C-alpha positions as a Markdown table, in Angstrom:
| # | Residue | x | y | z |
|---|---|---|---|---|
| 1 | Met | 4.0 | 90.9 | -21.4 |
| 2 | Phe | 6.3 | 90.4 | -24.1 |
| 3 | Thr | 4.5 | 88.9 | -27.2 |
| 4 | Thr | 6.1 | 85.8 | -28.2 |
| 5 | Ala | 7.5 | 87.7 | -31.6 |
| 6 | Thr | 9.7 | 90.0 | -28.8 |
| 7 | Arg | 9.6 | 88.1 | -26.1 |
| 8 | Pro | 14.2 | 87.5 | -25.7 |
| 9 | Ala | 15.4 | 84.3 | -26.4 |
| 10 | Ser | 16.5 | 82.1 | -23.5 |
| 11 | Thr | 18.9 | 79.3 | -23.2 |
| 12 | Ala | 17.9 | 75.8 | -23.1 |
| 13 | Arg | 18.9 | 75.5 | -18.8 |
| 14 | Asp | 16.6 | 79.1 | -18.8 |
| 15 | Leu | 13.7 | 77.2 | -20.7 |
| 16 | Phe | 13.7 | 73.9 | -18.5 |
| 17 | Ala | 13.9 | 76.3 | -15.3 |
| 18 | Glu | 11.0 | 78.9 | -16.8 |
| 19 | Ile | 9.1 | 75.3 | -17.8 |
| 20 | Glu | 9.1 | 74.8 | -14.3 |
| 21 | Asp | 8.3 | 77.8 | -12.7 |
| 22 | Leu | 4.8 | 78.4 | -15.1 |
| 23 | Lys | 4.3 | 74.3 | -14.3 |
| 24 | Arg | 4.3 | 75.5 | -10.5 |
| 25 | Asp | 2.5 | 78.5 | -10.8 |
| 26 | Leu | -0.1 | 77.7 | -13.1 |
| 27 | Asn | -0.7 | 74.5 | -11.3 |
| 28 | Ala | 0.3 | 72.6 | -14.6 |
| 29 | Ile | 1.2 | 69.4 | -16.0 |
| 30 | Val | 3.0 | 68.5 | -18.9 |
| 31 | Leu | 2.1 | 65.4 | -21.1 |
| 32 | Ala | 4.3 | 64.4 | -23.8 |
| 33 | His | 4.5 | 61.9 | -26.5 |
| 34 | Tyr | 7.5 | 59.5 | -26.9 |
| 35 | Tyr | 7.8 | 61.0 | -30.6 |
| 36 | Gln | 8.2 | 64.7 | -29.3 |
| 37 | Asp | 12.1 | 66.2 | -29.5 |
| 38 | Gly | 14.3 | 65.1 | -26.5 |
| 39 | Asp | 14.3 | 68.1 | -24.9 |
| 40 | Ile | 10.4 | 68.4 | -24.4 |
| 41 | Gln | 10.5 | 65.0 | -23.2 |
| 42 | Asp | 12.9 | 65.6 | -20.5 |
| 43 | Ala | 10.5 | 69.0 | -20.0 |
| 44 | Ala | 7.4 | 66.5 | -19.7 |
| 45 | Asp | 6.1 | 65.4 | -16.2 |
| 46 | Tyr | 4.8 | 62.5 | -18.1 |
| 47 | Ile | 5.8 | 60.5 | -21.4 |
| 48 | Gly | 4.1 | 58.1 | -22.8 |
| 49 | Asp | 2.0 | 56.4 | -25.7 |
| 50 | Ser | -1.8 | 57.1 | -26.9 |
| 51 | Leu | -3.3 | 54.7 | -24.0 |
| 52 | Gly | -1.0 | 55.8 | -21.3 |
| 53 | Leu | -1.6 | 59.9 | -22.1 |
| 54 | Ala | -5.1 | 59.0 | -22.3 |
| 55 | Arg | -5.2 | 58.2 | -18.2 |
| 56 | Gln | -2.8 | 60.9 | -17.5 |
| 57 | Ala | -5.5 | 63.2 | -18.7 |
| 58 | Ala | -8.4 | 60.9 | -17.4 |
| 59 | Asp | -6.7 | 61.3 | -13.8 |
| 60 | Thr | -4.5 | 64.5 | -13.6 |
| 61 | Asp | -5.5 | 67.0 | -10.7 |
| 62 | Ala | -3.9 | 70.0 | -12.7 |
| 63 | Glu | -6.0 | 73.0 | -13.5 |
| 64 | Val | -4.0 | 73.1 | -16.9 |
| 65 | Ile | -2.7 | 70.3 | -19.3 |
| 66 | Val | 0.0 | 71.1 | -22.0 |
| 67 | Phe | -0.1 | 68.7 | -24.6 |
| 68 | Ala | 3.1 | 68.5 | -25.5 |
| 69 | Gly | 1.9 | 65.9 | -28.9 |
| 70 | Val | -0.3 | 66.1 | -31.9 |
| 71 | His | -4.0 | 67.8 | -32.1 |
| 72 | Phe | -5.9 | 64.5 | -31.4 |
| 73 | Met | -4.2 | 64.6 | -28.6 |
| 74 | Ala | -4.7 | 67.6 | -26.8 |
| 75 | Glu | -8.1 | 67.2 | -27.9 |
| 76 | Thr | -8.4 | 63.9 | -26.5 |
| 77 | Ala | -7.5 | 65.6 | -23.0 |
| 78 | Lys | -10.1 | 68.3 | -23.3 |
| 79 | Ile | -13.0 | 65.8 | -23.9 |
| 80 | Leu | -11.8 | 64.3 | -20.6 |
| 81 | Asn | -11.2 | 67.4 | -19.0 |
| 82 | Pro | -13.9 | 70.1 | -20.2 |
| 83 | Asn | -13.5 | 72.9 | -17.3 |
| 84 | Lys | -9.9 | 72.7 | -17.7 |
| 85 | Leu | -7.6 | 74.4 | -19.9 |
| 86 | Val | -5.7 | 72.2 | -22.0 |
| 87 | Leu | -3.1 | 73.9 | -24.2 |
| 88 | Leu | -0.9 | 72.6 | -27.4 |
| 89 | Pro | 1.9 | 74.3 | -28.1 |
| 90 | Asp | 1.6 | 74.4 | -31.9 |
| 91 | Leu | -2.1 | 74.2 | -32.9 |
| 92 | Asp | -0.6 | 73.0 | -36.6 |
| 93 | Ala | 0.5 | 70.0 | -35.0 |
| 94 | Gly | -1.9 | 67.6 | -36.9 |
| 95 | Cys | -1.5 | 64.1 | -37.8 |
| 96 | Ser | -1.5 | 62.3 | -41.2 |
| 97 | Leu | -3.3 | 59.3 | -39.9 |
| 98 | Ala | -6.2 | 61.7 | -38.8 |
| 99 | Asp | -6.4 | 64.1 | -41.8 |
| 100 | Ser | -6.9 | 60.8 | -43.9 |
| 101 | Cys | -10.3 | 59.8 | -42.2 |
| 102 | Pro | -12.7 | 63.4 | -42.7 |
| 103 | Pro | -16.1 | 63.1 | -40.8 |
| 104 | Asp | -18.2 | 63.6 | -43.4 |
| 105 | Ala | -16.9 | 60.7 | -45.5 |
| 106 | Phe | -16.6 | 58.4 | -42.9 |
| 107 | Ala | -20.1 | 58.9 | -41.5 |
| 108 | Lys | -21.4 | 57.7 | -45.5 |
| 109 | Phe | -19.0 | 54.5 | -44.8 |
| 110 | Lys | -20.1 | 54.2 | -41.6 |
| 111 | Ala | -23.9 | 54.0 | -42.8 |
| 112 | Gln | -22.9 | 51.2 | -44.8 |
| 113 | Tyr | -22.5 | 48.7 | -42.2 |
| 114 | Pro | -25.6 | 49.8 | -39.8 |
| 115 | Glu | -24.7 | 46.1 | -37.6 |
| 116 | Ala | -21.3 | 46.6 | -37.3 |
| 117 | Ile | -19.5 | 47.7 | -34.0 |
| 118 | Val | -17.2 | 51.0 | -34.9 |
| 119 | Val | -13.5 | 51.1 | -33.2 |
| 120 | Ser | -11.7 | 53.5 | -33.8 |
| 121 | Tyr | -7.8 | 53.9 | -33.3 |
| 122 | Ile | -6.8 | 56.9 | -31.0 |
| 123 | Asn | -5.2 | 58.5 | -33.6 |
| 124 | Cys | -8.4 | 60.4 | -35.1 |
| 125 | Thr | -10.5 | 64.0 | -34.7 |
| 126 | Ala | -13.2 | 64.2 | -31.9 |
| 127 | Ala | -15.7 | 64.1 | -34.7 |
| 128 | Ile | -14.5 | 60.3 | -35.4 |
| 129 | Lys | -14.3 | 59.5 | -32.1 |
| 130 | Ala | -17.8 | 60.7 | -31.8 |
| 131 | Leu | -19.4 | 58.4 | -34.5 |
| 132 | Ser | -17.6 | 55.6 | -32.5 |
| 133 | Asp | -18.2 | 52.4 | -30.1 |
| 134 | Val | -15.3 | 52.5 | -29.0 |
| 135 | Ile | -11.9 | 53.7 | -28.9 |
| 136 | Cys | -8.4 | 51.9 | -29.0 |
| 137 | Thr | -4.6 | 52.5 | -29.2 |
| 138 | Ser | -1.7 | 50.2 | -30.7 |
| 139 | Ser | -1.6 | 49.2 | -26.8 |
| 140 | Asn | -4.6 | 47.6 | -26.5 |
| 141 | Ala | -6.2 | 46.9 | -29.5 |
| 142 | Val | -5.9 | 43.3 | -30.2 |
| 143 | Asp | -7.2 | 43.0 | -26.4 |
| 144 | Leu | -10.5 | 45.3 | -27.5 |
| 145 | Val | -11.6 | 43.5 | -30.3 |
| 146 | Asn | -11.1 | 40.2 | -28.4 |
| 147 | Gln | -13.8 | 41.4 | -25.9 |
| 148 | Leu | -16.6 | 42.6 | -28.7 |
| 149 | Pro | -19.5 | 40.1 | -29.5 |
| 150 | Ala | -18.4 | 37.4 | -32.1 |
| 151 | Asp | -21.7 | 37.8 | -34.1 |
| 152 | Arg | -21.3 | 41.3 | -35.1 |
| 153 | Pro | -19.2 | 42.6 | -37.7 |
| 154 | Ile | -16.4 | 45.7 | -36.7 |
| 155 | Ile | -15.4 | 48.6 | -38.9 |
| 156 | Phe | -11.7 | 49.6 | -38.0 |
| 157 | Ala | -10.4 | 53.0 | -38.4 |
| 158 | Pro | -8.8 | 54.8 | -39.5 |
| 159 | Asp | -5.3 | 53.0 | -39.8 |
| 160 | Arg | -5.6 | 50.0 | -42.4 |
| 161 | Asn | -2.0 | 48.6 | -41.4 |
| 162 | Leu | -2.8 | 48.8 | -37.5 |
| 163 | Gly | -6.6 | 47.2 | -38.4 |
| 164 | Arg | -5.1 | 44.3 | -40.8 |
| 165 | Tyr | -2.5 | 43.3 | -37.7 |
| 166 | Val | -5.5 | 43.4 | -35.4 |
| 167 | Ala | -7.5 | 41.6 | -38.0 |
| 168 | Glu | -4.5 | 39.0 | -38.4 |
| 169 | Gln | -4.1 | 38.2 | -34.4 |
| 170 | Thr | -8.0 | 38.1 | -33.6 |
| 171 | Gly | -9.2 | 35.9 | -36.9 |
| 172 | Arg | -11.6 | 38.8 | -37.0 |
| 173 | Asp | -12.6 | 40.0 | -40.8 |
| 174 | Leu | -12.7 | 43.8 | -39.6 |
| 175 | Ile | -14.1 | 46.2 | -42.1 |
| 176 | Leu | -10.9 | 48.7 | -43.0 |
| 177 | Trp | -10.8 | 52.3 | -43.4 |
| 178 | Asp | -7.9 | 53.0 | -46.0 |
| 179 | Gly | -6.3 | 55.8 | -43.8 |
| 180 | Ser | -2.5 | 55.5 | -42.8 |
| 181 | Cys | 0.4 | 57.1 | -41.3 |
| 182 | Ile | 3.2 | 58.9 | -43.1 |
| 183 | Val | 5.6 | 58.2 | -40.7 |
| 184 | His | 5.3 | 54.8 | -40.5 |
| 185 | Glu | 4.3 | 53.9 | -44.2 |
| 186 | Ile | 7.5 | 55.1 | -45.1 |
| 187 | Phe | 10.2 | 52.8 | -43.7 |
| 188 | Ser | 11.9 | 51.0 | -46.6 |
| 189 | Glu | 11.8 | 47.5 | -46.7 |
| 190 | Lys | 15.2 | 46.9 | -49.2 |
| 191 | Lys | 17.2 | 49.6 | -46.9 |
| 192 | Leu | 15.7 | 47.2 | -44.0 |
| 193 | Val | 16.7 | 44.1 | -45.0 |
| 194 | Gln | 20.1 | 45.8 | -45.8 |
| 195 | Leu | 20.4 | 46.5 | -42.3 |
| 196 | Lys | 19.6 | 43.6 | -40.8 |
| 197 | Val | 22.5 | 42.6 | -43.0 |
| 198 | Gln | 24.9 | 44.9 | -41.5 |
| 199 | His | 24.2 | 44.2 | -37.9 |
| 200 | Pro | 22.6 | 41.0 | -37.6 |
| 201 | Glu | 23.0 | 40.2 | -34.2 |
| 202 | Ala | 20.2 | 43.1 | -33.9 |
| 203 | Glu | 16.5 | 42.6 | -32.9 |
| 204 | Val | 14.2 | 44.6 | -35.2 |
| 205 | Leu | 11.1 | 46.1 | -33.6 |
| 206 | Ala | 8.3 | 47.9 | -34.9 |
| 207 | His | 4.9 | 49.6 | -34.4 |
| 208 | Pro | 1.9 | 47.8 | -36.2 |
| 209 | Glu | 1.2 | 51.2 | -38.3 |
| 210 | Cys | 4.3 | 50.0 | -40.1 |
| 211 | Glu | 3.5 | 48.5 | -44.1 |
| 212 | Gln | 3.2 | 44.6 | -43.7 |
| 213 | Ala | 6.5 | 44.3 | -45.9 |
| 214 | Val | 8.3 | 45.9 | -43.1 |
| 215 | Leu | 6.5 | 44.0 | -40.2 |
| 216 | Thr | 7.7 | 40.7 | -41.6 |
| 217 | His | 11.3 | 41.4 | -40.8 |
| 218 | Ala | 9.9 | 42.6 | -37.3 |
| 219 | Asn | 11.4 | 40.4 | -34.5 |
| 220 | Phe | 8.8 | 41.8 | -32.0 |
| 221 | Ile | 5.7 | 44.5 | -32.7 |
| 222 | Gly | 4.2 | 46.6 | -30.5 |
| 223 | Ser | 3.7 | 49.9 | -29.7 |
| 224 | Thr | 5.8 | 52.2 | -28.4 |
| 225 | Thr | 5.4 | 51.4 | -24.8 |
| 226 | Ala | 5.6 | 47.9 | -25.4 |
| 227 | Leu | 8.8 | 48.8 | -27.7 |
| 228 | Leu | 10.7 | 50.3 | -24.9 |
| 229 | Lys | 9.8 | 47.5 | -22.6 |
| 230 | Arg | 10.5 | 44.7 | -24.7 |
| 231 | Ala | 14.4 | 46.1 | -25.4 |
| 232 | Gln | 14.3 | 46.7 | -21.6 |
| 233 | Val | 14.1 | 42.6 | -21.4 |
| 234 | Ser | 15.9 | 41.4 | -24.5 |
| 235 | Asp | 19.0 | 40.1 | -23.9 |
| 236 | Arg | 20.1 | 41.6 | -27.3 |
| 237 | Ala | 22.6 | 44.7 | -27.3 |
| 238 | Ser | 21.8 | 45.7 | -30.3 |
| 239 | Phe | 18.0 | 47.3 | -31.5 |
| 240 | Ile | 17.1 | 48.2 | -35.1 |
| 241 | Val | 13.7 | 50.5 | -34.1 |
| 242 | Ala | 10.9 | 51.1 | -37.2 |
| 243 | Thr | 8.7 | 54.1 | -35.4 |
| 244 | Glu | 9.2 | 57.1 | -35.4 |
| 245 | Pro | 12.9 | 57.6 | -33.8 |
| 246 | Gly | 11.9 | 59.7 | -30.6 |
| 247 | Ile | 11.1 | 56.7 | -29.0 |
| 248 | Ile | 15.0 | 56.2 | -29.0 |
| 249 | His | 15.6 | 59.3 | -26.8 |
| 250 | Gln | 13.8 | 57.0 | -24.1 |
| 251 | Met | 15.4 | 53.8 | -24.8 |
| 252 | Glu | 18.6 | 55.4 | -24.8 |
| 253 | Lys | 18.5 | 57.1 | -21.5 |
| 254 | Ala | 16.6 | 53.3 | -19.8 |
| 255 | Met | 19.6 | 51.6 | -21.7 |
| 256 | Pro | 22.5 | 53.8 | -22.2 |
| 257 | Gly | 24.7 | 50.2 | -22.7 |
| 258 | Lys | 22.3 | 49.2 | -25.2 |
| 259 | Thr | 22.8 | 50.0 | -29.4 |
| 260 | Phe | 19.3 | 51.7 | -31.5 |
| 261 | Ile | 19.3 | 52.4 | -35.1 |
| 262 | Pro | 16.6 | 53.5 | -36.7 |
| 263 | Ala | 15.0 | 52.3 | -39.4 |
| 264 | Pro | 15.4 | 54.1 | -42.6 |
| 265 | Pro | 13.1 | 55.6 | -44.6 |
| 266 | Glu | 12.2 | 55.5 | -48.7 |
| 267 | Gly | 15.1 | 58.1 | -50.2 |
| 268 | Asn | 17.6 | 60.2 | -48.6 |
| 269 | Cys | 15.4 | 62.5 | -45.7 |
| 270 | Ala | 14.4 | 62.7 | -42.4 |
| 271 | Cys | 11.3 | 61.3 | -43.4 |
| 272 | Asn | 11.0 | 58.6 | -40.4 |
| 273 | Glu | 10.0 | 61.9 | -38.4 |
| 274 | Cys | 6.7 | 62.8 | -37.8 |
| 275 | Pro | 7.0 | 66.4 | -39.0 |
| 276 | His | 3.7 | 67.5 | -37.6 |
| 277 | Met | 5.4 | 66.1 | -33.6 |
| 278 | Arg | 8.5 | 68.1 | -34.2 |
| 279 | Leu | 6.4 | 71.5 | -34.7 |
| 280 | Asn | 6.4 | 71.7 | -30.7 |
| 281 | Thr | 9.5 | 72.9 | -29.6 |
| 282 | Leu | 10.7 | 74.3 | -26.0 |
| 283 | Glu | 10.2 | 77.8 | -26.6 |
| 284 | Lys | 6.5 | 77.1 | -27.3 |
| 285 | Leu | 5.9 | 74.7 | -25.0 |
| 286 | Arg | 7.0 | 78.0 | -22.7 |
| 287 | Asp | 5.1 | 80.5 | -24.7 |
| 288 | Ala | 1.9 | 78.3 | -24.6 |
| 289 | Met | 2.1 | 78.4 | -20.6 |
| 290 | Ile | 2.9 | 82.4 | -20.7 |
| 291 | Asp | 0.1 | 83.2 | -22.8 |
| 292 | Arg | -2.6 | 80.3 | -22.4 |
| 293 | Gln | -3.1 | 79.4 | -25.3 |
| 294 | Pro | -2.8 | 77.7 | -27.9 |
| 295 | Glu | -6.2 | 76.6 | -26.4 |
| 296 | Ile | -8.3 | 73.7 | -26.9 |
| 297 | Lys | -11.6 | 74.0 | -27.9 |
| 298 | Leu | -14.4 | 71.6 | -29.2 |
| 299 | Pro | -18.0 | 72.2 | -29.5 |
| 300 | Glu | -20.2 | 70.8 | -26.3 |
| 301 | Asp | -22.4 | 68.3 | -28.6 |
| 302 | Ile | -18.8 | 66.7 | -30.5 |
| 303 | Arg | -17.0 | 66.9 | -26.9 |
| 304 | Ala | -19.8 | 65.0 | -24.7 |
| 305 | Ala | -20.1 | 61.8 | -27.9 |
| 306 | Ala | -16.7 | 61.7 | -28.0 |
| 307 | Arg | -16.0 | 61.0 | -24.3 |
| 308 | Ala | -18.6 | 57.9 | -24.3 |
| 309 | Pro | -16.2 | 55.3 | -26.6 |
| 310 | Ile | -13.0 | 56.9 | -24.7 |
| 311 | Glu | -14.5 | 56.1 | -21.4 |
| 312 | Lys | -15.3 | 52.4 | -22.4 |
| 313 | Met | -12.0 | 51.8 | -23.7 |
| 314 | Leu | -10.7 | 53.4 | -20.1 |
| 315 | Lys | -12.7 | 50.7 | -18.4 |
| 316 | Met | -12.0 | 48.0 | -21.0 |
| 317 | Ser | -8.2 | 48.5 | -20.4 |
| 318 | Arg | -8.5 | 48.5 | -16.8 |
């Protein structure tokens, strides 16, 4: 068997064919987030946001799950499928938001509010999920919080921006953990305003993880799936998209006659692209299936404790 270092280079066309053969041979499914590179999205069996991916992971009959996303997403698949092989093409594909909420510090924070219901955004580690009562995604956070008892305080973690948005939409006084996503907090309000002046006909679509100053200029706020659907039903011909630009690949495929403009970050960098998401490549995707690694493994006590709040989310979301 070739090692990763000695394996011969393949063309993109070869890689797609190799991946399809490996999926068939392993009875594997490739799940990809909208923020992945376009080639990986095209190789996936299912593309979606965190809620859709969690549902697919819960329902799949595949024996092997290859998660083209970041670490917490692959962990979620393993939590729901303890007896299946779950692979992540690059084990270093982490998440700044998940990293902003260390389990020990969060446990101490939670202990200050013993009566509180803990609602954690799915963009967190398995250890944080294990400390939670219910998990949410940007697609269902508002609805889930609305279903919780009005007489109980609620801790919302780890994203302060999504938590603030949920508080505004529900009227609940949430106790927020102070975490954020490096991608969504980097968008420049000044540059966004300049872009709106240049494209006055464009509708601004924004993810609720963005800072409040950016959301103020949005015509529509929603999860990645909601942004995609909004662009499909809108009568506008152009859109400024304030989220990780990987979603634009699906927007352009679904609506080739419309124009999608990524919202600009501060500075002149490509900081609006998630550096963790972009660690995955077609070559790594193929190699993960050949080598059957990197494999996601979790301590059983953490996995079992984390499963209950995920299943509660899925039940409340149906």
